[in-house]
C-alpha positions in Angstrom: -31.4 216.6 -114.7 -34.8 214.9 -114.6 -35.1 211.7 -112.7 -36.4 208.5 -114.3 -39.4 207.0 -112.5 -39.4 203.2 -112.0 -41.9 202.6 -114.7 -39.8 204.7 -117.1 -36.8 202.6 -116.4 -38.8 199.5 -117.0 -40.1 200.8 -120.3 -36.5 201.5 -121.5 -35.7 197.8 -121.3 -39.0 196.5 -122.3 -39.1 194.5 -125.5 -42.2 194.1 -127.8 -42.9 190.8 -129.5 -44.7 190.3 -132.7 -46.4 187.0 -133.8 -46.2 186.2 -137.5 -48.5 183.4 -138.5 -47.4 180.8 -141.1 -48.7 182.6 -144.2 -47.0 185.8 -143.2 -43.8 183.9 -142.4 -43.8 182.2 -145.8 -44.5 185.6 -147.6 -41.6 187.2 -145.7 -39.4 184.2 -146.5 -40.1 184.5 -150.2 -39.4 188.3 -150.1 -36.1 187.7 -148.2 -34.7 185.0 -150.6 -35.7 187.1 -153.6 -33.6 190.0 -152.3 -30.8 187.7 -151.3 -30.8 186.2 -154.8 -30.7 189.7 -156.3 -27.8 190.7 -154.1 -25.9 187.5 -154.4 -22.9 189.0 -156.2 -22.4 191.3 -153.1 -23.1 188.4 -150.7 -20.5 186.2 -152.4 -18.0 189.0 -152.0 -18.9 189.3 -148.4 -18.4 185.6 -147.9 -15.0 185.5 -149.5 -13.5 188.9 -148.8 -15.4 190.6 -145.9 -15.2 187.8 -143.4 -14.0 188.4 -139.8 -13.0 186.0 -137.0 -15.6 185.6 -134.3 -12.8 184.7 -131.8 -9.4 183.1 -131.9 -10.8 179.6 -131.7 -13.5 179.9 -134.4 -12.8 178.2 -137.7 -13.5 180.8 -138.8 -15.9 183.3 -140.2 -19.3 185.0 -140.2 -20.7 186.5 -143.3 -21.1 190.3 -143.3 -24.1 191.0 -145.6 -24.0 194.3 -147.3 -27.0 196.2 -146.2 -27.7 198.2 -149.3 -31.1 197.3 -150.5 -31.6 194.9 -147.6 -35.0 194.3 -146.2 -36.2 196.9 -143.7 -39.0 194.6 -142.4 -38.2 193.3 -139.0 -39.3 189.7 -139.9 -37.3 189.7 -143.1 -34.2 190.9 -141.3 -34.6 188.0 -138.8 -34.9 185.5 -141.6 -32.0 187.0 -143.5 -29.9 186.7 -140.3 -31.0 183.1 -139.9 -30.0 182.1 -143.4 -26.6 183.8 -143.0 -26.0 182.1 -139.7 -26.6 178.8 -141.5 -24.0 179.8 -144.1 -21.6 180.5 -141.3 -22.2 177.1 -139.7 -21.6 175.3 -142.9 -18.5 177.3 -143.7 -17.0 176.2 -140.4 -17.5 172.6 -141.5 -16.0 172.9 -145.0 -14.3 175.8 -146.8 -16.6 177.1 -149.5 -19.7 175.6 -148.0 -21.0 179.1 -146.9 -21.8 180.4 -150.4 -23.0 177.0 -151.6 -25.4 176.6 -148.6 -26.6 180.2 -149.1 -27.6 179.4 -152.7 -29.0 176.1 -151.8 -31.3 177.7 -149.2 -32.5 180.2 -151.9 -33.3 177.4 -154.4 -34.7 175.1 -151.9 -37.1 177.6 -150.3 -38.2 179.1 -153.6 -39.2 175.7 -154.9 -41.3 174.8 -151.9 -43.0 178.2 -151.6 -43.7 178.9 -155.3 -45.0 175.4 -156.0 -47.2 175.4 -152.9 -45.8 172.1 -151.8 -45.8 173.0 -148.1 -49.4 173.9 -148.1 -50.5 170.6 -149.7 -48.8 168.5 -147.0 -50.0 169.3 -143.5 -48.3 166.3 -141.9 -45.1 167.9 -140.6 -43.7 164.5 -139.5 -44.1 163.2 -143.0 -42.3 166.3 -144.4 -39.4 165.7 -142.1 -39.2 162.0 -143.0 -39.4 162.7 -146.7 -36.6 165.2 -146.3 -34.4 162.8 -144.4 -34.9 160.2 -147.1 -34.1 162.8 -149.8 -30.9 163.9 -148.0 -29.8 160.3 -147.6 -30.3 159.7 -151.3 -28.1 162.7 -152.1 -25.4 161.3 -149.7 -25.5 157.9 -151.5 -25.1 159.6 -154.9 -22.2 161.6 -153.6 -20.5 158.6 -152.2 -20.8 156.8 -155.5 -19.4 159.7 -157.5 -16.7 161.0 -155.2 -13.1 160.8 -156.5 -9.7 161.5 -155.0 -8.7 165.1 -155.4 -5.9 165.7 -158.0 -3.2 168.3 -157.5 -4.9 170.5 -160.2 -8.1 170.4 -158.2 -6.3 171.8 -155.2 -4.4 174.4 -157.3 -7.7 175.6 -158.7 -9.3 175.8 -155.3 -6.4 177.7 -153.8 -6.4 180.2 -156.7 -10.2 180.7 -156.1 -9.7 181.2 -152.4 -6.9 183.7 -153.0 -9.1 185.6 -155.5 -7.0 188.0 -157.5 -3.7 187.5 -155.6 -1.8 185.1 -157.8 1.5 185.5 -155.8 -0.3 184.5 -152.5 -1.9 181.5 -154.3 1.6 180.3 -155.3 2.8 180.8 -151.8 -0.1 178.8 -150.4 0.4 176.0 -152.9 4.1 175.8 -152.1 3.4 175.6 -148.4 0.8 172.8 -149.0 3.3 170.8 -151.1 6.0 171.1 -148.4 3.7 170.2 -145.6 2.3 167.1 -147.3 -0.4 165.1 -145.6 1.1 164.9 -142.1 2.7 168.4 -141.7 1.3 171.4 -139.9 0.9 174.8 -141.4 1.4 178.1 -139.6 1.1 181.7 -140.7 3.2 184.5 -139.0 3.7 188.2 -139.6 7.0 189.2 -141.1 9.2 192.2 -141.6 10.9 191.1 -144.9 9.8 192.6 -148.3 8.6 189.3 -149.7 6.6 186.2 -148.6 8.8 183.5 -147.0 7.9 179.8 -146.7 10.0 178.0 -144.1 10.1 174.2 -143.9 11.4 172.3 -140.9 11.8 168.6 -140.4 11.9 167.2 -136.9 10.7 168.4 -133.6 12.0 171.9 -133.2 12.3 173.5 -129.8 13.6 177.1 -129.0 16.8 176.6 -127.1 20.3 178.2 -126.7 23.3 176.1 -127.6 26.6 177.9 -126.8 27.7 179.5 -130.1 31.3 178.4 -129.8 30.3 174.8 -130.0 28.7 175.4 -133.5 30.5 175.4 -136.8 31.2 178.5 -138.9 27.7 178.4 -140.4 26.1 178.4 -137.0 25.1 174.7 -136.9 26.0 171.4 -135.2 24.4 168.3 -136.5 25.0 164.6 -135.9 23.2 161.3 -136.5 22.6 158.7 -133.7 23.1 161.0 -130.7 22.7 160.1 -127.1 20.6 162.6 -125.2 20.5 163.6 -121.5 17.6 165.8 -120.4 18.0 167.5 -117.0 15.2 169.6 -115.5 17.6 171.8 -113.5 21.2 173.0 -113.4 24.4 171.1 -113.9 27.0 172.8 -111.6 29.8 170.3 -111.4 31.7 168.1 -113.9 31.8 165.4 -111.3 28.0 164.9 -111.7 28.4 163.8 -115.3 32.0 162.6 -115.3 31.0 158.9 -115.7 28.8 159.7 -118.7 31.6 161.7 -120.3 34.1 158.9 -119.9 31.8 156.5 -121.7 31.1 159.1 -124.4 34.9 159.2 -124.9 35.0 155.4 -125.2 32.1 155.0 -127.6 32.7 158.2 -129.6 28.9 158.6 -129.9 27.8 162.2 -129.8 26.0 163.4 -126.7 23.5 166.3 -126.3 23.0 167.6 -122.8 19.8 169.6 -122.4 19.4 171.5 -119.1 18.2 174.8 -117.6 21.8 176.0 -117.1 25.5 175.0 -116.9 28.3 176.2 -114.7 31.4 177.7 -116.3 33.4 174.6 -115.2 31.1 172.2 -117.1 31.0 174.3 -120.3 34.8 174.8 -120.3 35.4 171.1 -119.9 33.0 170.1 -122.7 34.6 172.7 -125.0 38.1 171.7 -124.2 37.3 168.0 -125.1 35.6 169.1 -128.3 38.7 171.1 -129.4 41.0 168.2 -128.6 38.8 165.8 -130.6 38.2 163.6 -127.5 34.4 163.5 -127.9 31.4 165.6 -128.9 29.2 166.6 -126.0 27.2 169.7 -126.6 25.4 171.7 -123.8 22.0 173.1 -124.8 20.2 175.5 -122.5 16.4 175.6 -122.2 15.7 179.2 -121.2 14.1 179.6 -117.7 11.2 181.7 -118.7 7.4 181.2 -118.9 7.4 180.4 -122.6 9.8 177.5 -122.1 7.9 176.1 -119.2 7.7 172.3 -119.4 9.9 172.3 -122.5 12.4 169.8 -120.9 9.5 167.4 -120.4 8.4 167.8 -124.1 12.0 167.2 -125.3 12.2 164.1 -123.1 9.0 162.7 -124.6 10.3 163.2 -128.1 13.6 161.4 -127.1 11.8 158.5 -125.3 12.9 159.3 -121.8 12.0 161.4 -118.7 13.9 164.4 -117.4 16.3 164.0 -114.5 14.9 166.1 -111.7 16.2 166.7 -108.1 12.6 167.4 -107.2 11.9 163.7 -107.6 15.0 162.8 -105.6 17.1 161.9 -108.7 20.8 162.5 -108.9 22.9 162.7 -112.1 25.7 160.6 -110.6 23.3 157.6 -110.6 22.2 157.9 -114.3 23.6 155.0 -116.3 25.0 155.7 -119.8 23.3 152.7 -121.3 19.9 154.1 -120.2 20.3 157.3 -122.2 18.2 157.2 -125.3 19.6 157.5 -128.8 17.8 159.6 -131.4 18.1 159.4 -135.2 19.3 162.9 -135.9 20.0 166.1 -134.0 20.6 169.5 -135.4 21.5 172.5 -133.3 21.2 176.1 -134.5 21.9 179.4 -132.9 18.4 179.6 -131.3 16.9 176.1 -131.6 17.4 172.4 -131.5 15.7 170.0 -133.9 15.3 166.3 -133.2 14.3 163.6 -135.6 13.1 160.4 -133.9 10.4 158.4 -135.6 10.3 155.6 -132.9 8.6 157.9 -130.4 5.7 159.1 -132.5 3.1 157.1 -130.7 4.3 158.5 -127.4 4.3 162.0 -128.8 0.8 161.6 -130.2 -0.4 160.6 -126.7 1.4 163.6 -125.2 -0.3 165.9 -127.7 -3.7 164.4 -126.9 -3.1 165.3 -123.2 -2.1 168.8 -124.1 -5.2 169.3 -126.2 -7.4 168.1 -123.4 -5.7 170.6 -121.1 -6.2 173.3 -123.6 -9.9 172.6 -123.9 -10.2 172.6 -120.1 -8.7 176.1 -119.9 -10.5 177.6 -122.8 -11.1 180.8 -120.9 -7.5 181.4 -120.0 -6.0 183.0 -123.1 -2.3 183.2 -121.9 -2.3 179.5 -121.0 -3.7 178.6 -124.4 -1.0 180.6 -126.1 1.7 178.7 -124.2 0.1 175.3 -125.0 -0.1 176.2 -128.7 3.6 176.9 -128.7 4.3 173.6 -127.1 2.0 171.8 -129.7 3.8 173.5 -132.6 7.2 172.1 -131.3 5.7 168.6 -131.1 4.8 168.3 -134.8 7.5 166.4 -136.8 7.0 168.5 -140.0 6.1 172.1 -139.9 5.8 174.7 -142.6 5.5 178.4 -141.7 4.4 181.1 -144.1 6.0 184.4 -143.0 3.9 187.3 -144.4 5.7 190.2 -146.0 5.8 193.6 -144.4 2.5 195.3 -145.2 -0.3 197.4 -143.5 -2.6 195.6 -140.9 -5.5 195.5 -143.5 -3.3 193.7 -145.9 -2.2 191.2 -143.2 -5.8 190.4 -142.3 -6.7 189.9 -145.9 -3.7 187.6 -146.6 -4.4 185.6 -143.5 -8.0 185.0 -144.5 -7.1 183.9 -148.0 -4.4 181.6 -146.7 -6.7 180.1 -144.2 -9.4 179.5 -146.8 -6.8 177.9 -149.1 -5.5 175.6 -146.3 -9.1 174.6 -145.2 -10.1 173.9 -148.8 -7.1 171.6 -149.3 -7.9 169.8 -146.0 -11.5 169.3 -147.0 -10.9 167.9 -150.5 -7.9 165.8 -149.4 -9.9 164.2 -146.6 -13.3 163.8 -148.5 -12.5 164.1 -152.2 -14.3 166.0 -155.0 -17.2 165.2 -157.3 -18.1 166.5 -160.8 -21.2 168.6 -160.8 -22.8 167.5 -164.1 -23.1 163.7 -163.1 -24.2 164.7 -159.6 -27.2 166.8 -160.9 -28.1 164.1 -163.5 -28.0 161.3 -161.0 -29.9 163.0 -158.1 -33.3 161.4 -157.4 -36.3 163.6 -158.1 -39.5 161.7 -157.5 -40.9 163.1 -154.2 -41.5 166.8 -153.4 -38.6 166.9 -151.0 -36.2 165.3 -153.6 -37.3 167.9 -156.1 -36.7 170.7 -153.6 -33.3 169.4 -152.7 -32.4 169.0 -156.4 -33.6 172.6 -157.1 -31.4 173.8 -154.2 -28.3 172.0 -155.5 -28.9 173.1 -159.0 -28.7 176.7 -157.9 -25.8 176.0 -155.5 -23.7 174.4 -158.2 -24.3 176.7 -161.0 -21.2 177.6 -162.9 -19.1 175.0 -161.2 -17.5 172.0 -162.8 -16.3 170.3 -159.6 -17.1 170.7 -156.0 -15.8 169.3 -152.7 -17.7 166.3 -151.6 -18.1 167.6 -148.0 -19.3 170.9 -149.3 -21.9 169.3 -151.5 -23.3 167.1 -148.7 -23.2 169.9 -146.1 -25.7 172.0 -147.9 -28.7 169.6 -147.9 -27.8 167.9 -144.6 -27.3 171.0 -142.5 -28.7 174.0 -144.3 -31.8 172.3 -145.8 -32.8 170.7 -142.6 -32.6 174.0 -140.7 -34.7 175.7 -143.4 -37.4 173.0 -143.4 -37.7 173.3 -139.6 -38.5 177.0 -139.9 -40.7 176.6 -142.9 -42.8 173.8 -141.4 -43.5 175.8 -138.2 -46.8 177.5 -137.5 -45.3 180.9 -137.2 -42.5 183.0 -135.7 -42.1 185.4 -132.8 -39.8 188.4 -133.5 -38.5 190.9 -130.9 -37.8 194.6 -131.0 
């Protein structure tokens, strides 16, 4: 085998650069947008069906441009990539803003280059100032025309996001209705033959009540329950005897959450339940990694702190009157659900702390997964869409469509919608930049009756500004 000399190794990694002056840049830009416009039907499909997650934290997608007929010129490929990157950035901000921004860029660039407006104005600072004024004018018009999204607006957007899958669109709409404005939506893989939408009220934690304390249907539920949370084991009845005596006197149900219970404790509680003396249900938090810190989370929801021997606390000194009462408790075979509206501010603060911890450990995937599970349990209303059993490609497609549906609903519920016709009629069009912005929005909104307010404003504010920065430069350096 021949050896590589040092200069050969250097040349293997050496990059060549090409300087393209302003006139060449503008010519390539015009060629690029002409091809993009011609290919838009394919690009639109790429932006809605051929998206892929960059990583697990990215919301969400990068456009995959179909390369058939795409420019072979190095500079054109670089410009094409830049425009698609802008489409991605705007899609992250608002669902549907990717295709809108792409079309806006085409209309905006075409107007400036075909009319020669950039060549007439050599003062770059003035161009930027004019553009900022034009974008501010668009924002004012949008704020005046914005209206609250109606249910039918959301239904239409969900159906569009789900393309030709009407059943999945109905599933997404059902999940949105159940979640409401405050609920959280989750999507999980399933093994059942059909889609399943699961709605849960209350803070739900995976736990293991003893089955023989539950009724025939596998549940135990009571209002106004006292709760004792122990970060450890309860080995002797004598440790909680004084609490059980007062439970007998008050007849108020008691839930005891701990890492484990001795046979003596469980047998005593069951005997008293069968005799009708009182209801005191033992619930085990499983001692595994996934349940780490769960006792603390349950305590926050209940408005208390766990009793821990590590802090020198003993159960025999816990006062019955200090145990918190919660509005409603429901125990199932594998979980415990707690409703307690009075502690929502404390839970919100706890969630904020967990989010900070999650951001600080962004590089540790396992820790983020554990924190995500804790966060899910700390949401008072959750709706989970269980996907039906299907091939991996079908699962990916369904997840993307559901994600687009949920992000669209979030965007229009938070920021409203506007009718396209009044928007285009009201937009200012006096200066060159106002005309260019209007030309871009005309192309971006073609064929649409309504559009999300955030989507409409994202195109000129983000996409247009990025394009103007590139267009007003003296040239561009490309690498090979």
